N, CA, C and O of each residue as an XYZ file, in Angstrom:
296
protein
N     -52.872     19.401    -24.097
C     -52.213     20.053    -22.631
C     -52.754     18.813    -21.732
O     -53.712     18.079    -21.978
N     -51.938     18.787    -20.709
C     -51.730     17.918    -19.616
C     -52.676     18.097    -18.507
O     -53.239     17.253    -17.809
N     -52.730     19.377    -18.495
C     -53.603     19.974    -17.265
C     -55.430     19.934    -17.407
O     -56.021     20.339    -18.408
N     -55.967     19.483    -16.444
C     -57.421     19.282    -16.715
C     -57.929     19.718    -15.410
O     -57.275     19.850    -14.376
N     -59.452     19.969    -15.631
C     -60.352     20.253    -14.744
C     -60.179     21.492    -13.838
O     -59.170     22.174    -14.018
N     -60.995     21.824    -12.955
C     -60.733     23.023    -11.850
C     -60.428     24.415    -12.549
O     -60.760     24.737    -13.689
N     -59.998     24.878    -11.983
C     -59.805     26.644    -12.675
C     -59.184     26.550    -14.100
O     -59.526     27.299    -15.015
N     -58.353     25.684    -14.204
C     -57.747     25.698    -15.572
C     -58.940     25.295    -16.814
O     -59.085     25.929    -17.859
N     -59.595     24.290    -16.467
C     -60.451     24.181    -17.465
C     -61.879     25.156    -17.380
O     -62.532     25.325    -18.410
N     -62.301     25.767    -16.113
C     -63.357     26.726    -16.404
C     -62.315     27.718    -16.986
O     -62.788     27.912    -18.106
N     -61.333     28.367    -16.919
C     -60.584     29.336    -17.801
C     -60.978     29.291    -19.228
O     -61.617     30.189    -19.777
N     -60.604     28.300    -19.755
C     -60.364     27.988    -21.070
C     -62.001     28.076    -21.331
O     -62.462     28.908    -22.112
N     -62.710     27.276    -20.709
C     -64.317     27.191    -21.168
C     -65.106     28.654    -21.110
O     -66.042     28.861    -21.882
N     -64.769     29.431    -20.366
C     -65.390     30.691    -20.138
C     -64.643     31.661    -20.770
O     -65.152     32.781    -20.738
N     -63.417     31.544    -21.424
C     -62.944     32.383    -22.061
C     -62.029     33.738    -21.319
O     -61.400     34.728    -21.691
N     -62.428     33.040    -20.014
C     -61.443     34.084    -18.857
C     -59.967     33.847    -18.724
O     -59.274     34.696    -18.162
N     -59.415     32.687    -19.232
C     -58.387     32.253    -19.196
C     -57.388     31.577    -20.320
O     -57.995     31.568    -21.391
N     -56.443     31.170    -20.418
C     -55.519     30.492    -21.296
C     -54.996     29.365    -20.562
O     -54.831     29.505    -19.350
N     -54.705     28.242    -21.130
C     -53.743     27.334    -20.853
C     -52.554     27.005    -21.563
O     -52.440     27.016    -22.789
N     -51.420     26.628    -20.496
C     -50.328     26.333    -20.972
C     -49.940     25.015    -20.200
O     -50.206     24.827    -19.013
N     -49.288     24.139    -21.007
C     -48.259     23.051    -20.233
C     -47.508     23.524    -18.943
O     -46.731     24.479    -18.927
N     -47.826     22.756    -17.873
C     -47.122     23.046    -16.577
C     -45.779     22.901    -16.851
O     -45.436     21.924    -17.515
N     -44.832     23.808    -16.406
C     -43.597     23.791    -16.214
C     -42.816     24.238    -17.615
O     -41.610     24.137    -17.840
N     -43.754     24.712    -18.408
C     -43.163     24.750    -19.736
C     -42.996     26.469    -20.009
O     -43.824     27.161    -20.601
N     -41.703     26.944    -19.412
C     -41.620     28.525    -19.469
C     -41.296     29.157    -20.740
O     -41.455     30.372    -20.858
N     -40.822     28.395    -21.778
C     -41.302     29.053    -23.206
C     -42.818     29.761    -23.387
O     -43.142     30.944    -23.487
N     -43.646     28.451    -23.386
C     -44.846     28.639    -23.535
C     -45.493     29.637    -22.780
O     -46.352     30.304    -23.357
N     -45.226     29.875    -21.536
C     -45.684     30.833    -20.665
C     -45.126     32.175    -20.969
O     -45.800     33.133    -20.592
N     -43.825     32.444    -21.687
C     -43.138     33.596    -21.840
C     -44.066     33.973    -23.216
O     -44.395     35.147    -23.388
N     -44.387     33.145    -23.982
C     -44.972     33.508    -25.468
C     -46.482     33.903    -24.782
O     -46.923     35.025    -25.031
N     -47.174     33.101    -24.029
C     -48.517     33.743    -23.428
C     -48.288     34.913    -22.897
O     -48.978     35.769    -23.450
N     -47.616     35.331    -22.060
C     -47.467     36.698    -21.392
C     -47.115     37.566    -22.665
O     -47.837     38.561    -22.732
N     -46.385     37.479    -23.483
C     -46.195     38.256    -24.436
C     -47.171     38.618    -25.731
O     -47.208     39.575    -26.506
N     -47.947     37.394    -25.595
C     -49.121     37.423    -26.507
C     -50.331     38.565    -25.926
O     -50.766     39.541    -26.537
N     -50.698     38.092    -24.560
C     -51.223     38.861    -24.002
C     -51.003     40.526    -23.771
O     -51.876     41.393    -23.714
N     -49.693     40.656    -23.670
C     -49.186     41.838    -23.223
C     -49.208     42.806    -24.656
O     -48.908     44.000    -24.664
N     -49.572     42.128    -25.686
C     -49.763     42.707    -27.036
C     -51.037     42.694    -27.165
O     -51.308     43.017    -28.321
N     -51.961     42.481    -26.556
C     -53.610     42.309    -26.863
C     -54.341     42.607    -25.734
O     -55.004     41.742    -25.161
N     -54.279     43.837    -25.333
C     -55.022     44.871    -24.383
C     -56.429     44.618    -24.244
O     -56.981     44.838    -23.167
N     -57.128     44.126    -25.345
C     -58.526     44.312    -25.559
C     -59.230     42.880    -25.318
O     -60.369     42.788    -24.859
N     -58.194     41.444    -25.783
C     -58.353     40.408    -25.529
C     -58.104     39.972    -23.830
O     -58.577     38.957    -23.318
N     -57.154     41.113    -23.036
C     -56.912     40.815    -21.801
C     -58.213     41.766    -21.085
O     -58.501     41.498    -19.919
N     -58.758     42.547    -21.589
C     -60.032     43.324    -21.078
C     -61.073     42.210    -21.306
O     -61.628     41.893    -20.254
N     -61.459     41.581    -22.311
C     -62.383     40.695    -22.489
C     -62.262     39.417    -21.283
O     -63.142     38.901    -20.593
N     -60.939     39.189    -21.353
C     -60.875     37.875    -20.420
C     -61.115     38.348    -19.033
O     -61.518     37.556    -18.182
N     -60.893     39.572    -18.766
C     -61.284     39.859    -17.479
C     -62.899     39.895    -17.140
O     -63.412     39.535    -16.080
N     -63.593     40.436    -18.337
C     -64.976     40.705    -18.198
C     -65.495     38.983    -18.219
O     -66.345     38.540    -17.447
N     -64.982     38.396    -18.974
C     -65.492     36.848    -18.621
C     -65.672     36.225    -17.655
O     -66.689     35.628    -17.302
N     -63.986     36.391    -16.804
C     -63.807     36.306    -15.539
C     -64.825     36.612    -14.656
O     -65.557     35.777    -14.123
N     -64.879     37.967    -14.483
C     -66.081     38.394    -13.777
C     -67.421     37.861    -13.923
O     -68.104     37.690    -12.912
N     -67.846     37.597    -15.014
C     -69.261     37.006    -15.649
C     -69.342     35.604    -14.938
O     -70.393     35.201    -14.438
N     -68.195     34.902    -14.923
C     -68.276     33.419    -14.325
C     -68.254     33.551    -13.228
O     -69.230     33.069    -12.653
N     -67.250     34.204    -12.385
C     -67.691     34.298    -10.948
C     -69.053     34.799    -10.311
O     -69.524     34.489     -9.217
N     -69.641     35.777    -11.414
C     -70.809     36.409    -10.845
C     -71.963     35.097    -10.834
O     -72.991     34.920    -10.180
N     -71.316     34.343    -11.807
C     -72.858     33.355    -12.290
C     -72.538     32.085    -11.450
O     -73.518     31.387    -11.190
N     -71.266     31.646    -10.957
C     -71.172     30.530    -10.188
C     -70.774     30.562     -8.714
O     -70.765     29.599     -7.947
N     -70.439     31.859     -8.440
C     -69.725     32.077     -6.968
C     -70.475     32.711     -6.315
O     -70.445     32.570     -5.093
N     -71.363     33.587     -6.904
C     -72.444     34.489     -6.316
C     -73.021     33.668     -4.574
O     -73.299     32.469     -4.552
N     -73.086     34.293     -3.648
C     -73.542     33.639     -2.406
C     -74.937     33.064     -2.506
O     -75.294     32.022     -1.956
N     -75.779     33.936     -3.349
C     -77.186     33.529     -3.769
C     -77.106     32.423     -4.310
O     -77.753     31.516     -3.786
N     -76.320     32.127     -5.494
C     -76.494     31.050     -6.210
C     -76.207     29.816     -5.308
O     -77.056     28.952     -5.089
N     -75.041     29.798     -4.839
C     -74.357     29.064     -3.850
C     -75.340     28.428     -2.885
O     -75.452     27.224     -2.653
N     -76.216     29.692     -2.223
C     -77.037     29.361     -1.131
C     -78.220     28.356     -1.769
O     -78.617     27.409     -1.089
N     -78.804     28.627     -3.205
C     -79.636     28.003     -3.644
C     -79.145     26.725     -4.212
O     -80.010     25.905     -4.520
N     -78.039     26.453     -4.382
C     -77.149     25.113     -4.805
C     -77.706     24.417     -3.630
O     -78.634     23.616     -3.742
N     -77.043     24.770     -2.281
C     -77.065     24.054     -1.045
C     -78.663     23.877     -0.681
O     -79.110     22.819     -0.236
N     -79.279     24.773     -0.869
C     -80.674     24.426     -0.696
C     -81.436     23.058     -1.463
O     -82.157     22.183     -0.983
N     -80.999     23.262     -2.702
C     -81.339     21.884     -3.297
C     -80.856     20.868     -2.852
O     -81.604     19.912     -2.647
N     -79.318     20.763     -2.540
C     -78.758     19.507     -1.998
C     -79.636     19.126     -0.971
O     -80.106     17.990     -1.039
N     -80.023     20.022      0.183
C     -80.589     19.462      1.274
C     -82.021     19.144      1.099
O     -82.593     18.268      1.748
N     -82.631     19.952      0.121
C     -84.108     19.306     -0.165
C     -83.941     17.999     -0.802
O     -84.894     17.221     -0.814
N     -82.948     17.719     -1.273
C     -82.674     16.283     -1.983
C     -82.567     15.301     -1.240
O     -82.873     14.209     -1.717
N     -82.183     15.364     -0.090
C     -81.988     14.317      0.955
C     -82.583     14.220      2.280
O     -82.431     13.442      3.222
N     -83.449     15.446      2.028
C     -84.593     15.075      3.154
C     -86.063     14.618      2.722
O     -86.903     14.345      3.580
């Protein structure tokens, strides 16, 4: 696949998303159909996404990381 980094990579790594080639409408349609036929997989992906956001983007987590950066430069 040609898409790399950011949300695309995080979705693959955490199991909260799938990757398709940009501008590939056939691959997109196949992915949508596959997910429509797999509600349990969709639910698992949703839970994985929720866990990822809680672990990576919770305000307390972000504040702790920011504090660590500030401490490292003082």
